[in-house]
PAMARGU-257808 format. One record per residue (C-alpha): residue in one letter; x, y, z. Coordinates in nm, 3 decimals. Example, Ala and Ser with C-alpha at 12.3 -4.5 7.8 and 13.67 -1.06 7.14 Angstrom:
BEGIN
<'A'; <1.230; -0.450; 0.780>>
<'S'; <1.367; -0.106; 0.714>>
This chain:
BEGIN
<'M'; <0.021; 0.013; 0.005>>
<'K'; <0.308; 0.241; 0.035>>
<'D'; <0.335; 0.235; -0.312>>
<'L'; <0.007; 0.251; -0.432>>
<'K'; <-0.089; 0.602; -0.426>>
<'P'; <-0.462; 0.738; -0.461>>
<'K'; <-0.410; 0.827; -0.817>>
<'E'; <-0.245; 0.480; -0.894>>
<'I'; <-0.564; 0.295; -0.741>>
<'V'; <-0.777; 0.509; -0.964>>
<'T'; <-0.541; 0.413; -1.301>>
<'E'; <-0.568; 0.044; -1.197>>
<'L'; <-0.971; 0.019; -1.141>>
<'D'; <-0.952; 0.211; -1.519>>
<'K'; <-0.836; -0.067; -1.666>>
<'Y'; <-1.127; -0.260; -1.573>>
<'I'; <-1.419; -0.004; -1.493>>
<'I'; <-1.526; 0.224; -1.753>>
<'G'; <-1.658; 0.643; -1.585>>
<'Q'; <-1.794; 0.609; -1.249>>
<'N'; <-1.483; 0.862; -1.137>>
<'D'; <-1.631; 1.014; -0.801>>
<'A'; <-1.683; 0.616; -0.704>>
<'K'; <-1.353; 0.580; -0.763>>
<'K'; <-1.207; 0.872; -0.597>>
<'S'; <-1.365; 0.839; -0.302>>
<'V'; <-1.273; 0.418; -0.269>>
<'A'; <-0.938; 0.519; -0.369>>
<'I'; <-0.888; 0.752; -0.081>>
<'A'; <-1.082; 0.434; 0.200>>
<'L'; <-0.829; 0.241; 0.109>>
<'R'; <-0.474; 0.475; 0.096>>
<'N'; <-0.655; 0.579; 0.479>>
<'R'; <-0.631; 0.208; 0.571>>
<'W'; <-0.222; 0.249; 0.542>>
<'R'; <-0.257; 0.612; 0.656>>
<'R'; <-0.418; 0.456; 1.016>>
<'R'; <-0.080; 0.223; 1.025>>
<'Q'; <0.177; 0.464; 1.009>>
<'V'; <-0.004; 0.676; 1.302>>
<'D'; <0.103; 0.619; 1.665>>
<'K'; <-0.040; 0.291; 1.857>>
<'D'; <-0.262; 0.510; 2.086>>
<'L'; <-0.419; 0.683; 1.769>>
<'Q'; <-0.433; 0.408; 1.525>>
<'E'; <-0.715; 0.278; 1.735>>
<'E'; <-0.922; 0.556; 1.752>>
<'I'; <-0.924; 0.627; 1.380>>
<'A'; <-1.245; 0.488; 1.220>>
<'P'; <-1.256; 0.369; 0.858>>
<'K'; <-1.463; 0.564; 0.654>>
<'N'; <-1.766; 0.364; 0.532>>
<'I'; <-1.943; 0.415; 0.161>>
<'I'; <-2.240; 0.333; 0.037>>
<'L'; <-2.259; 0.324; -0.343>>
<'I'; <-2.584; 0.458; -0.521>>
<'G'; <-2.734; 0.357; -0.894>>
<'P'; <-2.883; 0.164; -1.037>>
<'T'; <-2.755; -0.188; -1.134>>
<'G'; <-2.516; -0.278; -1.376>>
<'V'; <-2.316; 0.060; -1.355>>
<'G'; <-2.021; -0.110; -1.188>>
<'K'; <-2.085; -0.095; -0.785>>
<'T'; <-1.979; -0.424; -0.723>>
<'E'; <-1.650; -0.414; -0.966>>
<'I'; <-1.513; -0.107; -0.807>>
<'A'; <-1.530; -0.308; -0.440>>
<'R'; <-1.406; -0.673; -0.620>>
<'R'; <-1.163; -0.456; -0.802>>
<'L'; <-1.030; -0.261; -0.492>>
<'A'; <-0.996; -0.568; -0.274>>
<'N'; <-0.831; -0.762; -0.531>>
<'L'; <-0.562; -0.471; -0.559>>
<'T'; <-0.420; -0.464; -0.204>>
<'D'; <-0.478; -0.890; -0.182>>
<'S'; <-0.765; -0.795; 0.100>>
<'P'; <-0.994; -1.036; 0.218>>
<'F'; <-1.309; -0.997; 0.023>>
<'Y'; <-1.664; -1.090; 0.069>>
<'K'; <-2.010; -0.966; -0.082>>
<'V'; <-2.342; -1.023; 0.077>>
<'E'; <-2.694; -0.880; -0.001>>
<'A'; <-2.826; -0.722; 0.297>>
<'S'; <-3.202; -0.868; 0.194>>
<'K'; <-3.052; -1.242; 0.307>>
<'F'; <-3.033; -1.110; 0.676>>
<'T'; <-3.309; -1.125; 0.915>>
<'E'; <-3.400; -0.979; 1.295>>
<'V'; <-3.305; -1.162; 1.547>>
<'G'; <-3.627; -1.382; 1.630>>
<'Y'; <-3.698; -1.455; 1.265>>
<'V'; <-3.541; -1.718; 1.062>>
<'G'; <-3.271; -1.601; 0.808>>
<'R'; <-2.945; -1.563; 0.840>>
<'D'; <-2.823; -1.322; 1.117>>
<'V'; <-2.545; -1.041; 1.033>>
<'E'; <-2.256; -1.171; 1.244>>
<'S'; <-2.244; -1.474; 0.964>>
<'M'; <-2.084; -1.226; 0.731>>
<'I'; <-1.757; -1.214; 0.992>>
<'R'; <-1.761; -1.552; 1.023>>
<'D'; <-1.773; -1.623; 0.659>>
<'I'; <-1.500; -1.374; 0.599>>
<'V'; <-1.305; -1.538; 0.806>>
<'E'; <-1.346; -1.899; 0.703>>
<'L'; <-1.263; -1.758; 0.328>>
<'T'; <-0.977; -1.599; 0.455>>
<'V'; <-0.818; -1.913; 0.656>>
<'N'; <-0.892; -2.113; 0.332>>
<'N'; <-0.688; -1.899; 0.120>>
<'L'; <-0.389; -1.859; 0.346>>
<'R'; <-0.425; -2.233; 0.454>>
<'V'; <-0.354; -2.296; 0.046>>
<'R'; <-0.069; -2.055; 0.020>>
<'Q'; <0.073; -2.251; 0.308>>
<'Q'; <0.019; -2.563; 0.113>>
<'D'; <0.196; -2.423; -0.231>>
<'A'; <0.450; -2.314; -0.011>>
<'V'; <0.575; -2.655; 0.138>>
<'Q'; <0.482; -2.815; -0.236>>
<'G'; <0.860; -2.873; -0.234>>
<'K'; <0.884; -3.058; 0.075>>
<'A'; <0.594; -3.243; 0.068>>
<'A'; <0.680; -3.390; -0.291>>
<'K'; <0.983; -3.535; -0.126>>
<'I'; <0.842; -3.686; 0.192>>
<'A'; <0.582; -3.833; -0.059>>
<'E'; <0.867; -3.982; -0.251>>
<'E'; <1.021; -4.188; 0.020>>
<'R'; <0.679; -4.251; 0.149>>
<'V'; <0.583; -4.447; -0.192>>
<'L'; <0.942; -4.574; -0.249>>
<'D'; <0.900; -4.732; 0.110>>
<'I'; <0.565; -4.865; -0.032>>
<'L'; <0.744; -5.058; -0.346>>
<'L'; <1.007; -5.175; -0.135>>
<'P'; <0.939; -5.195; 0.243>>
<'P'; <1.228; -5.197; 0.443>>
<'S'; <1.167; -5.557; 0.565>>
<'S'; <1.209; -5.928; 0.477>>
<'A'; <0.865; -5.907; 0.305>>
<'P'; <0.868; -6.042; -0.075>>
<'K'; <0.943; -5.722; -0.277>>
<'P'; <0.757; -5.613; -0.665>>
<'S'; <0.899; -5.842; -0.898>>
<'F'; <1.000; -5.600; -1.221>>
<'D'; <1.298; -5.458; -1.368>>
<'V'; <1.501; -5.201; -1.171>>
<'A'; <1.707; -5.071; -1.470>>
<'D'; <1.437; -5.031; -1.740>>
<'G'; <1.506; -5.387; -1.870>>
<'T'; <1.877; -5.438; -1.824>>
<'T'; <1.847; -5.578; -1.515>>
<'P'; <1.709; -5.949; -1.439>>
<'A'; <1.433; -5.957; -1.205>>
<'E'; <1.597; -6.185; -0.997>>
<'S'; <1.771; -5.903; -0.835>>
<'L'; <1.473; -5.774; -0.628>>
<'E'; <1.444; -6.139; -0.480>>
<'P'; <1.367; -6.100; -0.061>>
<'D'; <1.625; -5.943; 0.084>>
<'P'; <1.573; -5.817; 0.508>>
<'V'; <1.708; -5.536; 0.469>>
<'P'; <1.675; -5.352; 0.095>>
<'S'; <2.030; -5.215; -0.059>>
<'A'; <2.030; -4.857; -0.073>>
<'S'; <2.169; -4.877; -0.423>>
<'T'; <1.832; -5.055; -0.510>>
<'R'; <1.655; -4.791; -0.358>>
<'E'; <1.840; -4.531; -0.500>>
<'K'; <1.742; -4.704; -0.861>>
<'L'; <1.373; -4.721; -0.759>>
<'R'; <1.392; -4.336; -0.678>>
<'T'; <1.564; -4.262; -1.018>>
<'M'; <1.269; -4.462; -1.229>>
<'L'; <0.959; -4.263; -0.997>>
<'Q'; <1.123; -3.940; -1.058>>
<'K'; <1.150; -4.043; -1.468>>
<'G'; <0.804; -4.139; -1.473>>
<'K'; <0.909; -4.482; -1.553>>
<'L'; <0.695; -4.614; -1.273>>
<'D'; <0.396; -4.396; -1.321>>
<'D'; <0.074; -4.719; -1.385>>
<'R'; <0.233; -4.921; -1.181>>
<'K'; <-0.084; -5.046; -0.948>>
<'I'; <0.028; -5.000; -0.528>>
<'D'; <-0.220; -5.001; -0.228>>
<'L'; <-0.247; -4.697; -0.075>>
<'D'; <-0.475; -4.649; 0.232>>
<'V'; <-0.645; -4.266; 0.186>>
<'A'; <-0.800; -4.118; 0.523>>
<'A'; <-1.176; -4.169; 0.490>>
<'Q'; <-1.312; -4.017; 0.793>>
<'S'; <-1.681; -4.023; 0.781>>
<'S'; <-1.858; -3.724; 0.942>>
<'P'; <-2.109; -3.776; 1.156>>
<'M'; <-2.462; -3.632; 1.005>>
<'V'; <-2.586; -3.337; 1.258>>
<'E'; <-2.840; -3.110; 1.152>>
<'I'; <-2.945; -2.795; 1.359>>
<'F'; <-3.258; -2.618; 1.338>>
<'S'; <-3.263; -2.298; 1.488>>
<'N'; <-3.279; -1.890; 1.425>>
<'T'; <-2.976; -1.697; 1.458>>
<'G'; <-2.599; -1.741; 1.435>>
<'M'; <-2.697; -2.170; 1.437>>
<'E'; <-2.469; -2.174; 1.105>>
<'E'; <-2.184; -2.148; 1.363>>
<'M'; <-2.290; -2.365; 1.608>>
<'G'; <-2.376; -2.651; 1.337>>
<'I'; <-2.012; -2.607; 1.238>>
<'N'; <-1.909; -2.642; 1.590>>
<'V'; <-2.129; -2.923; 1.656>>
<'K'; <-1.983; -3.128; 1.366>>
<'D'; <-1.632; -3.031; 1.418>>
<'M'; <-1.664; -3.140; 1.854>>
<'L'; <-1.832; -3.529; 1.774>>
<'G'; <-1.590; -3.529; 1.455>>
<'N'; <-1.277; -3.560; 1.693>>
<'F'; <-1.415; -3.807; 1.898>>
<'M'; <-1.505; -4.025; 1.582>>
<'P'; <-1.222; -4.234; 1.486>>
<'K'; <-1.051; -4.174; 1.196>>
<'N'; <-1.090; -4.470; 0.966>>
<'T'; <-0.852; -4.517; 0.648>>
<'K'; <-0.966; -4.672; 0.346>>
<'R'; <-0.740; -4.898; 0.140>>
<'R'; <-0.724; -4.799; -0.229>>
<'K'; <-0.544; -4.964; -0.533>>
<'V'; <-0.397; -4.633; -0.718>>
<'S'; <-0.125; -4.582; -0.989>>
<'V'; <0.200; -4.463; -0.839>>
<'K'; <0.137; -4.097; -1.064>>
<'D'; <-0.201; -4.116; -0.838>>
<'A'; <-0.032; -4.201; -0.524>>
<'M'; <0.218; -3.937; -0.571>>
<'K'; <-0.049; -3.606; -0.564>>
<'I'; <-0.261; -3.809; -0.269>>
<'L'; <0.054; -3.858; -0.074>>
<'T'; <0.146; -3.485; -0.141>>
<'M'; <-0.145; -3.298; -0.068>>
<'E'; <-0.149; -3.493; 0.302>>
<'E'; <0.177; -3.397; 0.335>>
<'A'; <0.116; -3.018; 0.262>>
<'G'; <-0.180; -3.038; 0.509>>
<'H'; <0.053; -3.183; 0.770>>
<'L'; <0.376; -2.935; 0.677>>
<'V'; <0.107; -2.617; 0.682>>
<'D'; <0.069; -2.439; 1.115>>
<'M'; <-0.282; -2.405; 1.094>>
<'E'; <-0.252; -2.208; 1.469>>
<'K'; <-0.038; -1.947; 1.277>>
<'V'; <-0.259; -1.955; 0.957>>
<'K'; <-0.552; -1.864; 1.224>>
<'T'; <-0.394; -1.608; 1.360>>
<'D'; <-0.269; -1.459; 1.062>>
<'A'; <-0.615; -1.470; 0.915>>
<'I'; <-0.806; -1.297; 1.199>>
<'E'; <-0.576; -1.027; 1.157>>
<'L'; <-0.620; -0.949; 0.789>>
<'V'; <-0.974; -0.963; 0.850>>
<'E'; <-0.946; -0.704; 1.111>>
<'Q'; <-0.693; -0.502; 0.939>>
<'S'; <-0.760; -0.511; 0.559>>
<'G'; <-1.128; -0.717; 0.497>>
<'I'; <-1.344; -0.552; 0.306>>
<'I'; <-1.738; -0.606; 0.323>>
<'F'; <-1.943; -0.573; 0.069>>
<'I'; <-2.311; -0.495; 0.136>>
<'D'; <-2.535; -0.516; -0.170>>
<'E'; <-2.896; -0.415; -0.172>>
<'I'; <-2.894; -0.231; 0.147>>
<'D'; <-3.173; -0.041; 0.007>>
<'K'; <-3.384; -0.348; 0.069>>
<'I'; <-3.394; -0.275; 0.453>>
<'A'; <-3.414; 0.102; 0.426>>
<'G'; <-3.767; 0.132; 0.496>>
<'K'; <-3.994; 0.322; 0.781>>
<'G'; <-4.084; 0.142; 1.064>>
<'Q'; <-4.455; 0.141; 1.032>>
<'S'; <-4.379; -0.110; 0.755>>
<'H'; <-4.632; -0.446; 0.833>>
<'G'; <-4.557; -0.802; 0.713>>
<'P'; <-4.288; -0.996; 0.575>>
<'E'; <-4.151; -0.601; 0.592>>
<'V'; <-4.161; -0.573; 0.959>>
<'S'; <-3.795; -0.699; 1.005>>
<'K'; <-3.639; -0.445; 0.791>>
<'E'; <-3.559; -0.158; 1.077>>
<'G'; <-3.452; -0.470; 1.303>>
<'V'; <-3.134; -0.612; 1.060>>
<'Q'; <-3.029; -0.233; 1.032>>
<'R'; <-3.039; -0.237; 1.436>>
<'D'; <-2.890; -0.604; 1.430>>
<'L'; <-2.626; -0.439; 1.141>>
<'L'; <-2.508; -0.146; 1.367>>
<'P'; <-2.269; -0.285; 1.626>>
<'I'; <-2.092; -0.478; 1.414>>
<'V'; <-2.042; -0.181; 1.143>>
<'E'; <-1.929; 0.016; 1.451>>
<'G'; <-1.705; -0.162; 1.553>>
<'S'; <-1.782; -0.480; 1.764>>
<'S'; <-1.605; -0.863; 1.885>>
<'V'; <-1.765; -1.150; 1.691>>
<'P'; <-1.672; -1.489; 1.771>>
<'T'; <-1.579; -1.739; 1.514>>
<'K'; <-1.445; -2.093; 1.506>>
<'Y'; <-1.089; -1.963; 1.483>>
<'G'; <-1.102; -1.679; 1.750>>
<'T'; <-1.276; -1.357; 1.813>>
<'V'; <-1.257; -1.117; 1.590>>
<'K'; <-1.278; -0.720; 1.617>>
<'T'; <-1.519; -0.560; 1.342>>
<'D'; <-1.348; -0.178; 1.469>>
<'H'; <-1.175; -0.184; 1.129>>
<'I'; <-1.321; -0.390; 0.905>>
<'L'; <-1.423; -0.160; 0.567>>
<'F'; <-1.773; -0.169; 0.480>>
<'I'; <-1.921; -0.045; 0.131>>
<'A'; <-2.224; -0.115; 0.060>>
<'S'; <-2.423; -0.036; -0.234>>
<'G'; <-2.803; -0.008; -0.337>>
<'A'; <-3.048; 0.124; -0.627>>
<'F'; <-3.243; 0.331; -0.406>>
<'H'; <-3.548; 0.333; -0.675>>
<'V'; <-3.817; 0.317; -0.414>>
<'S'; <-3.635; 0.411; -0.059>>
<'K'; <-3.327; 0.688; -0.013>>
<'P'; <-3.041; 0.685; 0.218>>
<'S'; <-3.245; 0.915; 0.463>>
<'D'; <-3.420; 0.618; 0.509>>
<'L'; <-3.252; 0.413; 0.740>>
<'I'; <-3.176; 0.432; 1.076>>
<'P'; <-2.958; 0.785; 1.171>>
<'E'; <-2.738; 0.584; 1.361>>
<'L'; <-2.667; 0.354; 1.063>>
<'Q'; <-2.657; 0.665; 0.833>>
<'G'; <-2.429; 0.825; 1.091>>
<'R'; <-2.152; 0.510; 1.014>>
<'F'; <-2.194; 0.563; 0.585>>
<'P'; <-1.980; 0.886; 0.611>>
<'I'; <-1.888; 0.897; 0.254>>
<'R'; <-2.202; 0.850; -0.033>>
<'V'; <-2.140; 0.850; -0.375>>
<'E'; <-2.425; 0.837; -0.684>>
<'L'; <-2.307; 0.631; -1.013>>
<'S'; <-2.379; 0.768; -1.234>>
<'S'; <-2.606; 0.565; -1.544>>
<'L'; <-2.430; 0.467; -1.852>>
<'G'; <-2.481; 0.531; -2.200>>
<'A'; <-2.414; 0.467; -2.544>>
<'H'; <-2.074; 0.649; -2.502>>
<'E'; <-1.983; 0.459; -2.217>>
<'F'; <-2.094; 0.161; -2.362>>
<'T'; <-1.882; 0.155; -2.702>>
<'R'; <-1.598; 0.160; -2.466>>
<'I'; <-1.721; -0.086; -2.230>>
<'L'; <-1.757; -0.327; -2.507>>
<'T'; <-1.356; -0.247; -2.607>>
<'E'; <-1.148; -0.043; -2.339>>
<'P'; <-1.061; -0.300; -2.030>>
<'K'; <-0.867; -0.546; -2.000>>
<'N'; <-1.138; -0.778; -1.981>>
<'A'; <-1.355; -0.651; -2.248>>
<'L'; <-1.644; -0.832; -2.351>>
<'V'; <-1.536; -0.843; -2.721>>
<'L'; <-1.203; -0.964; -2.640>>
<'Q'; <-1.375; -1.222; -2.463>>
<'Y'; <-1.580; -1.364; -2.717>>
<'I'; <-1.265; -1.325; -2.968>>
<'A'; <-1.043; -1.559; -2.751>>
<'L'; <-1.341; -1.770; -2.680>>
<'L'; <-1.363; -1.827; -3.107>>
<'R'; <-0.969; -1.845; -3.134>>
<'T'; <-0.992; -2.182; -2.931>>
<'E'; <-1.192; -2.332; -3.219>>
<'G'; <-0.992; -2.153; -3.502>>
<'V'; <-1.222; -1.904; -3.597>>
<'A'; <-1.070; -1.531; -3.614>>
<'L'; <-1.355; -1.318; -3.513>>
<'S'; <-1.321; -0.943; -3.579>>
<'F'; <-1.564; -0.651; -3.472>>
<'T'; <-1.592; -0.301; -3.642>>
<'Q'; <-1.604; 0.000; -3.492>>
<'D'; <-1.955; 0.096; -3.612>>
<'A'; <-2.066; -0.297; -3.546>>
<'V'; <-1.953; -0.182; -3.177>>
<'E'; <-2.149; 0.161; -3.174>>
<'K'; <-2.480; -0.020; -3.328>>
<'I'; <-2.465; -0.284; -3.050>>
<'A'; <-2.441; -0.009; -2.734>>
<'D'; <-2.691; 0.203; -2.892>>
<'I'; <-2.968; -0.110; -2.907>>
<'A'; <-2.832; -0.150; -2.521>>
<'V'; <-2.950; 0.208; -2.458>>
<'E'; <-3.287; 0.109; -2.643>>
<'V'; <-3.372; -0.214; -2.471>>
<'N'; <-3.281; -0.039; -2.128>>
<'S'; <-3.563; 0.241; -2.181>>
<'T'; <-3.811; 0.035; -2.304>>
<'T'; <-3.750; -0.264; -2.056>>
<'E'; <-3.602; -0.293; -1.731>>
<'N'; <-3.259; -0.057; -1.726>>
<'I'; <-3.041; -0.323; -1.605>>
<'G'; <-2.691; -0.117; -1.733>>
<'A'; <-2.387; -0.277; -1.917>>
<'R'; <-2.562; -0.630; -1.799>>
<'R'; <-2.779; -0.586; -2.118>>
<'L'; <-2.487; -0.634; -2.309>>
<'H'; <-2.382; -0.973; -2.223>>
<'T'; <-2.772; -1.076; -2.335>>
<'L'; <-2.721; -0.850; -2.647>>
<'L'; <-2.365; -1.008; -2.791>>
<'E'; <-2.503; -1.378; -2.689>>
<'K'; <-2.758; -1.362; -2.870>>
<'L'; <-2.551; -1.164; -3.167>>
<'L'; <-2.259; -1.440; -3.143>>
<'E'; <-2.554; -1.729; -3.085>>
<'E'; <-2.512; -1.927; -3.395>>
<'I'; <-2.117; -1.862; -3.480>>
<'L'; <-2.052; -2.010; -3.153>>
<'F'; <-2.270; -2.332; -3.250>>
<'E'; <-2.138; -2.394; -3.548>>
<'A'; <-1.807; -2.272; -3.458>>
<'P'; <-1.669; -2.631; -3.437>>
<'D'; <-1.771; -2.740; -3.822>>
<'I'; <-1.768; -2.364; -4.002>>
<'Q'; <-1.553; -2.312; -4.315>>
<'E'; <-1.502; -1.965; -4.302>>
<'K'; <-1.287; -1.923; -4.020>>
<'T'; <-1.230; -1.566; -4.055>>
<'I'; <-1.540; -1.390; -3.956>>
<'V'; <-1.623; -0.993; -3.974>>
<'I'; <-1.874; -0.893; -3.757>>
<'D'; <-2.025; -0.557; -3.860>>
<'A'; <-2.326; -0.340; -3.795>>
<'N'; <-2.519; -0.456; -4.093>>
<'F'; <-2.495; -0.817; -3.941>>
<'V'; <-2.552; -0.667; -3.579>>
<'T'; <-2.931; -0.490; -3.763>>
<'K'; <-2.999; -0.825; -3.893>>
<'Q'; <-2.962; -1.061; -3.614>>
<'L'; <-3.153; -0.788; -3.374>>
<'M'; <-3.331; -0.576; -3.517>>
<'D'; <-3.645; -0.730; -3.530>>
<'I'; <-3.629; -0.845; -3.173>>
<'V'; <-3.543; -0.544; -3.065>>
<'E'; <-3.847; -0.384; -3.287>>
<'N'; <-4.126; -0.607; -3.102>>
<'E'; <-4.127; -0.503; -2.747>>
<'D'; <-4.295; -0.772; -2.610>>
<'L'; <-4.030; -1.021; -2.779>>
<'S'; <-3.747; -0.770; -2.619>>
<'R'; <-3.892; -0.851; -2.295>>
<'Y'; <-3.815; -1.232; -2.298>>
<'I'; <-3.504; -1.313; -2.499>>
<'L'; <-3.306; -0.926; -2.437>>
């Protein structure tokens, strides 16, 4: 983060997201402030709270993408959740603390995988020794009868011997490393622990209780092994994974994960407008304000128990988003509003932005389809007027039906290229140019029929 200045954060976001400069600027400042907080005196560090953000705008304008790319930039723990999935305490549904448990679980898994990757070399060496022990057991048991030097040494050289010679083991090691034993079948004991079937039904916090009960009972159950006949190549993979798991220091992984979540975690709460409502709502909406009140201590800063330890949420960055078509940010309870001091309105996208979205980002849709068809040996290209025509149609369909922003481009391109994608493996003409006439021919009949476009586009 020291080298990632706000301007550079915006530049990185520009590679994937078109427009929305105000939103990019706000999140870049919020991210930089995290680094700044870590540089101040310890006694003041704890007093500086993150400046949480509400992104306001219709669907498909880049709200989620901004948050996700922001997390990727700094390799921060990231978790996206819909506010509408939560219910007030006392109602059946997920409680708000589950988002903290989920982000910790994801972070622990990611760190464990990285640690396993880091010890792959050491684990592979241990696995190699274990395979050699199976192929050439250090006992008086009969050893496998096969040539150890690719046919040059007679099989009799492996006659039973109380102590196998070091040279024989090294010859087997050489053959193993060269892949000459890959297809040979060996018997391998594989852990086959059966988890007890436990289901718990209740209203709040029971996801965590269910996990803990499962783990607790699992520790009392015997760890069974199952003997399988596998190839040496598969045995090496299985044993390497097993040994890598043993080499990872899980206590350190858990400690690091909790610290990473507390200091660098980003939680994206989508559809927060769905829980914004006046207190006099009735029926299914009765718990809207209750969800906000449950959410408040998490955003303000509290301690949440997880199976890996207690997590403090004081310095987790919360980014909320919503369309706010029916409600408005001021409909949130005042306490929650105060915890989201930064509010940014994202603008709707027009034909110009759609044209840029189709071609400019690193993951541009046009580039994706070109790459997909290249796998079939088809050279696909789009003329500039074709791209502009697609953008114009997207704007028209969004205006006459539901405005789903840039997601409309996915629908249009899939329909536009449907036949080409279907025929690609057998197509004779391997060079295809998409121009404005092709776009008009494929899509305009559907666009002009409003009822048809509602269903298809």
